N, CA, C and O atoms as CSV, one atom per row, in Angstrom:
chain,resi,resn,atom,element,x,y,z
A,1,MET,N,N,7.633,-5.378,-20.448
A,1,MET,CA,C,6.278,-5.794,-20.772
A,1,MET,C,C,5.662,-6.331,-19.417
A,1,MET,O,O,4.463,-6.196,-19.172
A,2,LEU,N,N,6.472,-6.894,-18.622
A,2,LEU,CA,C,6.001,-7.469,-17.305
A,2,LEU,C,C,5.388,-6.242,-16.509
A,2,LEU,O,O,4.368,-6.450,-15.851
A,3,PHE,N,N,5.920,-5.040,-16.528
A,3,PHE,CA,C,5.347,-3.957,-15.859
A,3,PHE,C,C,3.978,-3.617,-16.357
A,3,PHE,O,O,3.070,-3.351,-15.570
A,4,GLY,N,N,3.818,-3.624,-17.659
A,4,GLY,CA,C,2.515,-3.402,-18.325
A,4,GLY,C,C,1.529,-4.363,-17.915
A,4,GLY,O,O,0.385,-3.983,-17.669
A,5,LYS,N,N,1.872,-5.613,-17.813
A,5,LYS,CA,C,0.950,-6.678,-17.491
A,5,LYS,C,C,0.597,-6.480,-15.989
A,5,LYS,O,O,-0.562,-6.677,-15.626
A,6,LEU,N,N,1.563,-6.096,-15.097
A,6,LEU,CA,C,1.181,-5.790,-13.744
A,6,LEU,C,C,0.230,-4.715,-13.555
A,6,LEU,O,O,-0.658,-4.787,-12.705
A,7,ILE,N,N,0.399,-3.650,-14.374
A,7,ILE,CA,C,-0.537,-2.540,-14.329
A,7,ILE,C,C,-1.892,-2.978,-14.651
A,7,ILE,O,O,-2.851,-2.718,-13.924
A,8,LEU,N,N,-1.986,-3.701,-15.832
A,8,LEU,CA,C,-3.335,-4.100,-16.201
A,8,LEU,C,C,-4.034,-5.085,-15.297
A,8,LEU,O,O,-5.263,-5.120,-15.254
A,9,GLN,N,N,-3.270,-5.889,-14.570
A,9,GLN,CA,C,-3.890,-6.813,-13.595
A,9,GLN,C,C,-4.325,-6.108,-12.359
A,9,GLN,O,O,-5.214,-6.618,-11.676
A,10,THR,N,N,-3.780,-4.985,-12.013
A,10,THR,CA,C,-4.131,-4.219,-10.817
A,10,THR,C,C,-4.576,-2.863,-11.308
A,10,THR,O,O,-3.967,-1.855,-10.950
A,11,ALA,N,N,-5.572,-2.806,-12.080
A,11,ALA,CA,C,-6.049,-1.546,-12.671
A,11,ALA,C,C,-6.373,-0.417,-11.602
A,11,ALA,O,O,-6.180,0.771,-11.861
A,12,GLN,N,N,-6.825,-0.812,-10.509
A,12,GLN,CA,C,-7.163,0.197,-9.514
A,12,GLN,C,C,-5.956,0.948,-8.887
A,12,GLN,O,O,-6.128,1.977,-8.233
A,13,ARG,N,N,-4.774,0.427,-9.097
A,13,ARG,CA,C,-3.581,1.020,-8.532
A,13,ARG,C,C,-3.052,2.131,-9.342
A,13,ARG,O,O,-3.304,2.158,-10.547
A,14,ASP,N,N,-2.323,3.070,-8.775
A,14,ASP,CA,C,-1.771,4.178,-9.404
A,14,ASP,C,C,-0.251,4.006,-9.659
A,14,ASP,O,O,0.512,4.963,-9.528
A,15,ALA,N,N,0.162,2.821,-10.010
A,15,ALA,CA,C,1.559,2.571,-10.117
A,15,ALA,C,C,2.137,3.171,-11.456
A,15,ALA,O,O,3.300,3.576,-11.484
A,16,ALA,N,N,1.393,3.223,-12.470
A,16,ALA,CA,C,2.006,3.742,-13.702
A,16,ALA,C,C,2.469,5.169,-13.594
A,16,ALA,O,O,3.573,5.466,-14.050
A,17,GLY,N,N,1.725,6.048,-13.040
A,17,GLY,CA,C,2.082,7.506,-12.962
A,17,GLY,C,C,3.305,7.693,-12.104
A,17,GLY,O,O,4.127,8.574,-12.356
A,18,ARG,N,N,3.427,6.842,-11.063
A,18,ARG,CA,C,4.513,7.049,-10.075
A,18,ARG,C,C,5.911,6.591,-10.682
A,18,ARG,O,O,6.950,7.183,-10.391
A,19,THR,N,N,5.875,5.549,-11.504
A,19,THR,CA,C,7.147,4.976,-11.965
A,19,THR,C,C,7.420,5.326,-13.377
A,19,THR,O,O,8.548,5.110,-13.819
A,20,TYR,N,N,6.510,5.841,-14.129
A,20,TYR,CA,C,6.715,6.136,-15.580
A,20,TYR,C,C,7.961,6.910,-15.910
A,20,TYR,O,O,8.670,6.640,-16.879
A,21,GLN,N,N,8.210,7.954,-14.999
A,21,GLN,CA,C,9.384,8.812,-15.244
A,21,GLN,C,C,10.738,8.112,-15.111
A,21,GLN,O,O,11.759,8.682,-15.494
A,22,HIS,N,N,10.765,6.896,-14.578
A,22,HIS,CA,C,12.016,6.166,-14.343
A,22,HIS,C,C,12.175,5.014,-15.280
A,22,HIS,O,O,13.089,4.210,-15.095
A,23,MET,N,N,11.344,4.887,-16.269
A,23,MET,CA,C,11.412,3.878,-17.219
A,23,MET,C,C,12.290,4.247,-18.455
A,23,MET,O,O,12.398,5.412,-18.837
A,24,ASP,N,N,12.922,3.177,-19.070
A,24,ASP,CA,C,13.617,3.392,-20.307
A,24,ASP,C,C,12.610,3.401,-21.444
A,24,ASP,O,O,11.443,3.042,-21.287
A,25,MET,N,N,13.118,3.834,-22.613
A,25,MET,CA,C,12.176,4.082,-23.780
A,25,MET,C,C,11.536,2.762,-24.219
A,25,MET,O,O,10.376,2.792,-24.630
A,26,GLU,N,N,12.213,1.591,-24.161
A,26,GLU,CA,C,11.547,0.438,-24.550
A,26,GLU,C,C,10.486,-0.040,-23.545
A,26,GLU,O,O,9.532,-0.697,-23.964
A,27,SER,N,N,10.600,0.250,-22.269
A,27,SER,CA,C,9.592,-0.023,-21.327
A,27,SER,C,C,8.413,0.911,-21.498
A,27,SER,O,O,7.264,0.480,-21.402
A,28,ILE,N,N,8.686,2.221,-21.758
A,28,ILE,CA,C,7.582,3.147,-21.987
A,28,ILE,C,C,6.736,2.804,-23.113
A,28,ILE,O,O,5.511,2.890,-23.026
A,29,GLU,N,N,7.392,2.376,-24.283
A,29,GLU,CA,C,6.604,1.954,-25.410
A,29,GLU,C,C,5.849,0.680,-25.161
A,29,GLU,O,O,4.743,0.540,-25.682
A,30,ALA,N,N,6.364,-0.253,-24.407
A,30,ALA,CA,C,5.672,-1.395,-24.081
A,30,ALA,C,C,4.462,-1.155,-23.167
A,30,ALA,O,O,3.417,-1.794,-23.290
A,31,LEU,N,N,4.650,-0.231,-22.272
A,31,LEU,CA,C,3.471,0.165,-21.393
A,31,LEU,C,C,2.417,0.889,-22.177
A,31,LEU,O,O,1.223,0.678,-21.960
A,32,ASN,N,N,2.849,1.770,-23.118
A,32,ASN,CA,C,1.840,2.509,-23.907
A,32,ASN,C,C,0.990,1.493,-24.746
A,32,ASN,O,O,-0.233,1.602,-24.833
A,33,LEU,N,N,1.715,0.491,-25.366
A,33,LEU,CA,C,1.075,-0.492,-26.190
A,33,LEU,C,C,0.048,-1.379,-25.378
A,33,LEU,O,O,-1.043,-1.740,-25.820
A,34,ALA,N,N,0.537,-1.668,-24.169
A,34,ALA,CA,C,-0.365,-2.475,-23.308
A,34,ALA,C,C,-1.582,-1.690,-22.930
A,34,ALA,O,O,-2.688,-2.228,-22.961
A,35,LEU,N,N,-1.414,-0.335,-22.545
A,35,LEU,CA,C,-2.520,0.436,-22.170
A,35,LEU,C,C,-3.429,0.767,-23.395
A,35,LEU,O,O,-4.639,0.909,-23.218
A,36,GLU,N,N,-2.877,0.892,-24.626
A,36,GLU,CA,C,-3.768,1.166,-25.754
A,36,GLU,C,C,-4.652,-0.112,-26.020
A,36,GLU,O,O,-5.775,0.018,-26.509
A,37,ASN,N,N,-4.141,-1.337,-25.697
A,37,ASN,CA,C,-4.938,-2.486,-25.937
A,37,ASN,C,C,-5.802,-2.946,-24.827
A,37,ASN,O,O,-6.560,-3.905,-24.971
A,38,TYR,N,N,-5.697,-2.251,-23.673
A,38,TYR,CA,C,-6.627,-2.444,-22.545
A,38,TYR,C,C,-8.011,-2.039,-22.884
A,38,TYR,O,O,-8.237,-0.954,-23.420
A,39,GLU,N,N,-8.957,-2.902,-22.579
A,39,GLU,CA,C,-10.322,-2.652,-22.979
A,39,GLU,C,C,-11.139,-1.937,-21.892
A,39,GLU,O,O,-12.285,-1.545,-22.111
A,40,GLY,N,N,-10.540,-1.784,-20.756
A,40,GLY,CA,C,-11.270,-1.143,-19.636
A,40,GLY,C,C,-11.071,0.368,-19.697
A,40,GLY,O,O,-10.548,0.911,-20.670
A,41,THR,N,N,-11.509,1.034,-18.616
A,41,THR,CA,C,-11.303,2.480,-18.407
A,41,THR,C,C,-10.048,2.772,-17.738
A,41,THR,O,O,-9.684,2.163,-16.732
A,42,LEU,N,N,-9.345,3.759,-18.326
A,42,LEU,CA,C,-8.055,4.286,-17.702
A,42,LEU,C,C,-8.341,5.629,-17.141
A,42,LEU,O,O,-8.957,6.430,-17.844
A,43,ILE,N,N,-7.960,5.953,-15.960
A,43,ILE,CA,C,-7.965,7.349,-15.415
A,43,ILE,C,C,-6.593,7.628,-15.035
A,43,ILE,O,O,-6.037,6.919,-14.195
A,44,PHE,N,N,-5.988,8.630,-15.601
A,44,PHE,CA,C,-4.610,8.984,-15.345
A,44,PHE,C,C,-4.379,10.509,-15.359
A,44,PHE,O,O,-5.081,11.278,-16.017
A,45,VAL,N,N,-3.383,10.875,-14.615
A,45,VAL,CA,C,-2.935,12.227,-14.558
A,45,VAL,C,C,-1.481,12.192,-14.951
A,45,VAL,O,O,-0.706,11.404,-14.408
A,46,SER,N,N,-1.073,13.099,-15.959
A,46,SER,CA,C,0.320,12.971,-16.321
A,46,SER,C,C,0.838,14.325,-16.806
A,46,SER,O,O,0.061,15.120,-17.335
A,47,HIS,N,N,2.083,14.595,-16.645
A,47,HIS,CA,C,2.627,15.833,-17.116
A,47,HIS,C,C,3.263,15.572,-18.480
A,47,HIS,O,O,3.708,16.522,-19.124
A,48,ASP,N,N,3.326,14.291,-18.958
A,48,ASP,CA,C,3.894,13.943,-20.239
A,48,ASP,C,C,2.882,14.071,-21.319
A,48,ASP,O,O,1.983,13.237,-21.420
A,49,ARG,N,N,2.998,15.184,-22.212
A,49,ARG,CA,C,1.990,15.407,-23.182
A,49,ARG,C,C,1.965,14.249,-24.245
A,49,ARG,O,O,0.904,13.903,-24.764
A,50,GLU,N,N,3.117,13.687,-24.538
A,50,GLU,CA,C,3.080,12.660,-25.477
A,50,GLU,C,C,2.367,11.328,-24.971
A,50,GLU,O,O,1.749,10.582,-25.730
A,51,PHE,N,N,2.508,11.132,-23.716
A,51,PHE,CA,C,1.816,9.982,-23.069
A,51,PHE,C,C,0.286,10.246,-23.147
A,51,PHE,O,O,-0.496,9.399,-23.580
A,52,VAL,N,N,-0.092,11.462,-22.704
A,52,VAL,CA,C,-1.511,11.833,-22.788
A,52,VAL,C,C,-2.027,11.754,-24.266
A,52,VAL,O,O,-3.073,11.150,-24.502
A,53,SER,N,N,-1.351,12.319,-25.203
A,53,SER,CA,C,-1.802,12.310,-26.579
A,53,SER,C,C,-1.949,10.934,-27.015
A,53,SER,O,O,-2.923,10.684,-27.725
A,54,SER,N,N,-1.119,9.963,-26.700
A,54,SER,CA,C,-1.131,8.647,-27.200
A,54,SER,C,C,-2.335,7.822,-26.649
A,54,SER,O,O,-2.732,6.832,-27.265
A,55,LEU,N,N,-2.908,8.231,-25.499
A,55,LEU,CA,C,-4.002,7.446,-24.926
A,55,LEU,C,C,-5.341,8.124,-24.737
A,55,LEU,O,O,-6.367,7.457,-24.871
A,56,ALA,N,N,-5.391,9.381,-24.439
A,56,ALA,CA,C,-6.527,10.018,-24.028
A,56,ALA,C,C,-7.592,10.199,-25.129
A,56,ALA,O,O,-7.321,10.674,-26.232
A,57,THR,N,N,-8.840,9.782,-24.751
A,57,THR,CA,C,-10.005,9.924,-25.646
A,57,THR,C,C,-11.004,10.820,-25.063
A,57,THR,O,O,-11.996,11.162,-25.707
A,58,ARG,N,N,-10.764,11.239,-23.784
A,58,ARG,CA,C,-11.675,12.094,-23.025
A,58,ARG,C,C,-10.804,12.936,-22.065
A,58,ARG,O,O,-9.931,12.378,-21.401
A,59,ILE,N,N,-11.004,14.155,-21.982
A,59,ILE,CA,C,-10.266,15.052,-21.097
A,59,ILE,C,C,-11.239,15.624,-20.144
A,59,ILE,O,O,-12.312,16.078,-20.541
A,60,ILE,N,N,-10.879,15.616,-18.829
A,60,ILE,CA,C,-11.620,16.275,-17.746
A,60,ILE,C,C,-10.682,17.257,-17.131
A,60,ILE,O,O,-9.712,16.880,-16.475
A,61,GLU,N,N,-10.953,18.480,-17.329
A,61,GLU,CA,C,-10.119,19.565,-16.705
A,61,GLU,C,C,-10.846,20.185,-15.539
A,61,GLU,O,O,-12.021,20.523,-15.683
A,62,LEU,N,N,-10.199,20.360,-14.355
A,62,LEU,CA,C,-10.742,21.003,-13.290
A,62,LEU,C,C,-9.960,22.369,-13.101
A,62,LEU,O,O,-8.739,22.383,-12.948
A,63,ASP,N,N,-10.678,23.434,-13.118
A,63,ASP,CA,C,-10.125,24.804,-12.817
A,63,ASP,C,C,-10.960,25.591,-11.921
A,63,ASP,O,O,-11.951,25.098,-11.382
A,64,ALA,N,N,-10.565,26.894,-11.728
A,64,ALA,CA,C,-11.227,27.664,-10.726
A,64,ALA,C,C,-12.689,27.932,-11.104
A,64,ALA,O,O,-13.496,28.222,-10.222
A,65,THR,N,N,-13.051,27.843,-12.392
A,65,THR,CA,C,-14.406,28.119,-12.769
A,65,THR,C,C,-15.297,26.879,-12.837
A,65,THR,O,O,-16.504,26.973,-13.060
A,66,GLY,N,N,-14.678,25.727,-12.641
A,66,GLY,CA,C,-15.514,24.510,-12.755
A,66,GLY,C,C,-14.873,23.382,-13.408
A,66,GLY,O,O,-13.653,23.232,-13.335
A,67,VAL,N,N,-15.686,22.517,-14.094
A,67,VAL,CA,C,-15.218,21.298,-14.750
A,67,VAL,C,C,-15.493,21.407,-16.242
A,67,VAL,O,O,-16.580,21.801,-16.664
A,68,ILE,N,N,-14.445,21.035,-17.063
A,68,ILE,CA,C,-14.589,20.988,-18.502
A,68,ILE,C,C,-14.496,19.485,-18.857
A,68,ILE,O,O,-13.487,18.840,-18.571
A,69,ASP,N,N,-15.523,18.955,-19.462
A,69,ASP,CA,C,-15.558,17.545,-19.810
A,69,ASP,C,C,-15.596,17.543,-21.287
A,69,ASP,O,O,-16.617,17.917,-21.864
A,70,PHE,N,N,-14.468,17.116,-21.993
A,70,PHE,CA,C,-14.288,17.110,-23.381
A,70,PHE,C,C,-14.106,15.686,-23.853
A,70,PHE,O,O,-13.262,14.972,-23.314
A,71,SER,N,N,-14.907,15.223,-24.892
A,71,SER,CA,C,-14.801,14.034,-25.555
A,71,SER,C,C,-13.983,14.239,-26.808
A,71,SER,O,O,-14.387,14.971,-27.711
A,72,GLY,N,N,-12.832,13.592,-26.864
A,72,GLY,CA,C,-11.939,13.711,-28.005
A,72,GLY,C,C,-10.524,13.506,-27.584
A,72,GLY,O,O,-10.251,13.215,-26.419
A,73,THR,N,N,-9.637,13.649,-28.491
A,73,THR,CA,C,-8.219,13.403,-28.217
A,73,THR,C,C,-7.684,14.669,-27.578
A,73,THR,O,O,-8.307,15.730,-27.609
A,74,TYR,N,N,-6.483,14.512,-26.987
A,74,TYR,CA,C,-5.755,15.558,-26.256
A,74,TYR,C,C,-5.489,16.781,-27.244
A,74,TYR,O,O,-5.695,17.953,-26.928
A,75,ASP,N,N,-4.998,16.355,-28.496
A,75,ASP,CA,C,-4.756,17.396,-29.512
A,75,ASP,C,C,-5.978,18.163,-29.909
A,75,ASP,O,O,-5.919,19.374,-30.121
A,76,GLU,N,N,-7.179,17.412,-30.020
A,76,GLU,CA,C,-8.369,18.137,-30.286
A,76,GLU,C,C,-8.832,19.017,-29.194
A,76,GLU,O,O,-9.478,20.038,-29.431
A,77,TYR,N,N,-8.498,18.624,-27.951
A,77,TYR,CA,C,-8.923,19.387,-26.809
A,77,TYR,C,C,-8.161,20.742,-26.837
A,77,TYR,O,O,-8.751,21.814,-26.705
A,78,LEU,N,N,-6.710,20.629,-27.031
A,78,LEU,CA,C,-5.909,21.763,-27.151
A,78,LEU,C,C,-6.387,22.787,-28.183
A,78,LEU,O,O,-6.375,23.994,-27.946
A,79,ARG,N,N,-6.811,22.252,-29.351
A,79,ARG,CA,C,-7.260,23.088,-30.439
A,79,ARG,C,C,-8.622,23.782,-30.046
A,79,ARG,O,O,-8.834,24.956,-30.347
A,80,SER,N,N,-9.497,23.043,-29.394
A,80,SER,CA,C,-10.814,23.522,-28.990
A,80,SER,C,C,-10.699,24.672,-27.960
A,80,SER,O,O,-11.535,25.573,-27.902
A,81,ARG,N,N,-9.598,24.590,-27.134
A,81,ARG,CA,C,-9.418,25.640,-26.099
A,81,ARG,C,C,-8.502,26.785,-26.638
A,81,ARG,O,O,-8.238,27.731,-25.896
A,82,GLY,N,N,-8.039,26.726,-27.840
A,82,GLY,CA,C,-7.139,27.700,-28.434
A,82,GLY,C,C,-5.766,27.719,-27.910
A,82,GLY,O,O,-5.127,28.771,-27.901
A,83,TYR,N,N,-5.261,26.578,-27.458
A,83,TYR,CA,C,-4.014,26.497,-26.890
A,83,TYR,C,C,-2.965,26.322,-28.011
A,83,TYR,O,O,-1.792,26.644,-27.824
A,84,VAL,N,N,-3.394,25.820,-29.147
A,84,VAL,CA,C,-2.469,25.574,-30.268
A,84,VAL,C,C,-3.065,26.205,-31.518
A,84,VAL,O,O,-2.468,26.131,-32.592
């Protein structure tokens, strides 16, 4: 939980994405809970679909044709793009 508190106190830093893969399950769950309760804006990039699904409410995808700005959950985004 201390790690989650540190992340929230220094929201401008990119510490979560860099160390997330080295955390145990209890720490990951504590971080997710802390981020879910955070009232500010989170901008993150992650390869972990479960992490993205648990937090994302807006998806911005950059590809060769431009920018896709989708308001909704990650699962809704995947359905809207025909990926699932």
